N, C-alpha and C positions, 0 to 999 in steps of 0.2 A: 504493500499500499503506499509506503513511504521510502523514498530513495534520497541518497546524497543528503543525510542529516548532519547539520552544521549548527554548533552551540555559539550563541553570541555572547559578548562580555556581560551583558545584563541578565543572562540566564535563560533568555527566551531561545527559540530555535527557529532556523530557516530549513525548510524541508523541500523536497520535490515530491509533489503529489499530482498524479495524472498529467505527467509532463510539464507542470507549471510549478515555480517557485512561490513558497507561502512563508509569510512570517507568522510564527505561532507564540505570541506573549503568555505569559503567566497570570492571565487576567480575564475577567468578564467572559464573553461567550467562548473565548478560547480555552477556558481552563480545563475542561474535559480531555480536549484533543491533547493539551499542553502535558497533562498527567499522564496520559497514554504514551506519547513519545519520550517523556523523561523516564518512565519506568523502562522502557525498551532501551534507552540510551546508557541508563544505570546497568542494565543487565548486559548489554553489548557495546562497551566503550570503545572497542575498536572499529566499530561502524560509525562512529560520531567524529566528526573533524572540527577544528575551531573556525568559526566564520571569520572571513577577511573580508572587509569592507571593500567593495569595488572601486578602483581608482578612476575618477571621470576626468577625461582629458578636456580642456576648455578649448574650442576651436576659436582661433583668432580670425575675425572677418577681415579679409583684404579690403583696405580703404578704398583701392582702386575700384572693386566690384560695386561699393556704396556709390562711388562717384558716377561710375558707368550707369547705373540704375537712374540717379537723378537726372543725369544729363539725357538719357533716353526719355524720360517722362517729359521734360522740358522741350525737347525736340519734337517729340509727339504733339504737344500742345501748339507749338510754333508751327509745325506742319499743317494742322488744321486751320489755322488762321491763314496761312499762305493759300491753301487750297480754297478756303472761302473768301479769298480775295480782300481779307480786311487787316492783313498784316502791313506794318509799317516798314520803311527803309530799314530802320534799326531792327526790327523783328527779322528780316530777311538776312541782314549781316549776323545778327547772333545766331541764326539758324545755322547759317555756313559754318561760323565759329565752332559751334556745338557738333556738328556733323565731324569737323576734322579733329576734335579732341576724342570723340567717340571713337573714330577710325584709329587714333594713335593708342588710345587705352585698349582696344580689342587686340591690337598688334602686340604690344606689350604683354598682355595676359596671355596671349597665344604662345609667344615665345617662352614664358615662364613654364608652361605645360610641356614643353619638348624637352 
């Protein structure tokens, strides 16, 4: 019924049950199940391991991707104004500048992936 029984520092257990991991504390609605697992763990200590908290790596977001997304949103907005023929000359110049920066960022990001 239970596999991979791991005891946490606080005395609770982490167990695999039906292919899923469950935390079983010594309280409330889990008390009966906890007592069953604890009796088993006491009888078969070789089948119980110490729980090791998983290490979560923080993924740093590439600022270039954030900048690229922002530029693409602005480009899309300006593009709609240009197509609707309501864009000013400044808008058109800004659109051209944005498209050049997007192209450069995409080339830089593509080079990074190679």
